[in-house]
Steps between C-alpha positions, in 0.01 A plus 500: 500500500346840560552761234703805593360844457651702218502874527537816295609817675446827317694779665344841427233349270446706186805719559578492126157647425235387256594284203212422268720482192669162543343156531363449854690179574824655380476770766729529797312519834633855534255611229131544565195451282312771691643775723226760536475807723856452616856617443844345526621646829857602582566150640392348167166361625147519368346759732186708516515822304399817676151631453383855460361767727281774355640848545221692328189564706282662234572274204145371463362854489736639233560189289139382472450197278828550312789252508664711771851646502669398173807729490706658776833651589678682781645845445790607722579869461850640523418635847395154616124553491313189387177491299336175395303513176267241356238455228166322493139561399633740234639732767840598639535481879752624751546340840475146632285497815257746339483498121458862392375566147774710338380481139550838331176690442332448159750220424336176384678172567409205278697217668720420801805359321736780609878476506627695804856630465686708758763731351680816617261601778183422304271202453394444139200294388466361147224304333429445132286771335485709820681824561772424755450611859757612755525569870750687714523651846552838337147492361343270758248354259476283189506707181508438128849522355403773253381721787826467691678834536814394314350261243612535139388326184226241469524226764506153339197287583682170517422191706856438616735735681849454641708734715865433420818669384383836634172529308161341424453256211149436362375243248206282393250740347160422352617531139877473543663192649860558388590853613657604831492863616728642764465814709753772561776430751368500860161634389219251447255774389719636218430336162638754254832677464803427717614140461153356435462258212371168372609187319305270269626142530279355223805390303690386808278207600702185429203293372316764301191671635456513876340729759649669806351351817730607784811707575771439760851603595758237590878501531523833319282390207160625389302178460203503262269199529299422192229238492733255326848655526730710719716796399782648712654845453827627647577863581146601598644780715524686166202354313558690176825307454421168672596188310338162445675251729311174448179342374335176610259310279195288584488612863294793627270621776126431500381818677632829638482399866640149444863607550676584825851586617660311788798735495728230359273389216180567307236231535223494239217287365542373147278257309751230600476574874666722759848594386816672617638771272858415598454136402303593189785724379744220571294229331325724244180348365499178704133396524498377860365735768789481744345643817168314478634180346313273743158665456515627142192321367288622791608859443435475126147375571434787741635753251265366232202523737574837666279785374630767738839633594808286554763660718828414666650642817820450698509539877856554631391436859325172419749406226237372260365587157122496469319426174139608535210392277253754636167382357575132554599558862827307474843622611824312436768566759860438389761486776821678395721385792534133413516444122502136398804349335364566151442867581122479532328656801303311764133570436190499716152637435259731681130450430313692768659843544351645172712812431459728201855631519803514733743776589783541751539815706823680585490318836485168304144428612307298241164656413209349309243672285182331614129512421450683831791741471866487600623211714835390643656156475528413868368267769350159431142573401348628177321798645295342776478148352724195505644341190585139411865394467526189282797275432477177300786278395543318176444122514766327714609149405750414777745429216287225339167534318445124470424423866189573701557731794293471816516840667531477879609836640549859392713723719472873435729761654390861475638828627271742683132486401355565845157341540473432127286215370722288277354249255727218381399351164613183326389323185617209287567436134413844362149496648341823617310347793737600779468349844515772763583538865481831683663608823547825688843637586551617857567856597864568423770725637485348846792540738812286492419144612133610497559726801489879502748673726360792698184484287689601186609307195816311579819533302515294182127427514464597137723214392365238740133580528440567129593153373189281479509126425197282431481129424184358350401149398432464130325233297448377147722360230637581157814501290556874547376745761451879497504705819328831565493752783225761534446758769301818545739787571313714749739745660811285557775388266576134435778319311544138391816359654495128419275215387585138583293225337517138617363208301522123465605359163258252348476277195600599149205612287 
């Protein structure tokens, strides 16, 4: 009697994101072993990320052999005028298409690790052991804070700055890691008199000695991130009388730029992984990184290896949090729209785009600081080159690891991907020698029923013409099988809709 084909159908393969934390055979097919250069799209599918398009035309000339643009921020004046500022090659630039050197005369810049903060019609720039800089439409140029017409006192040369509660807050100094200074009300250049002041939190740290790494404001609290603890103050509108609201032990933030606000929460990188402040307050010193639960070990390894900056960024338009390891060239993308049941975020990686830093403009455009200048996250090429989207499943057992499986067919359904070359991969029993079969998708977006009415795209063509189905014959045998899909993204988006695998069951091994 002929054996019947058994099948596995994976709808939206990898839609739960990467899981490298749990045992491979214990994984649901919804998790992926690899999901690189992709995002979880709004339909919950693995889909190609966007690429970038260079905005700057003179980046090579002004950035030379430096790492490129490493800090940036958009300043929106009260009258609506917009000025984009950035830093690289130990210079301050204005503009995007043309980077204009705006470094104040006779001012020497030692590094490009600036914190850009917009506050009360001025842009402020802070970096450890450098006199702060500021920019406004009123002056029309970048100037040192001490030379500003209304500056008072000695500007603090801290590495961290926060605009909140009607003033600037500055911390993390070369020889002082426990003091926070605040400016006068509504005046970021006033550091003496008025309601200026400071607080030393040396005795406040819950676990003894710690160092201030980052500052944030959330739900009416001033949030102070130490390296190994978190302190929250209430009543920061009147800082001289603010009160200690809460402390959290054994959880902190690894670097200044490794914390970001999503509006509803603060997301930050701790030694234990990517965490939510809201959940951390609720659970206190729980050691599990809640956001990055499924990729924690990978992130810990990258953190140990990274020698440059680590930064986080939230894009409201794209609804994802980006964790960027700049020197290693790895970005983790955490989708915020579809949290998993345990509260962790669906994660994918980007390995080709190579940003130094991200920022979002007032128009919600996502910008990248790049080796060649300022770029925008858009389109489906990295500059002028394609990039490889990779998805690989964990081993699939068809419900039983004791039987041989003789693979017969793999059916792949994709969405869009006009004229893309798709490579289907399959391998058995944890071996890395994948069998491969490539095919080319047809041109998509044809008219309804493959006919164009009046030489235009027919109605509903986007839903009919964009679905692509391909059946291939497979071969080989093993107790478990892993499936992979690779494709060069070269100007068109593509998403993985469904994988169907058919196999004959063989003898018990």
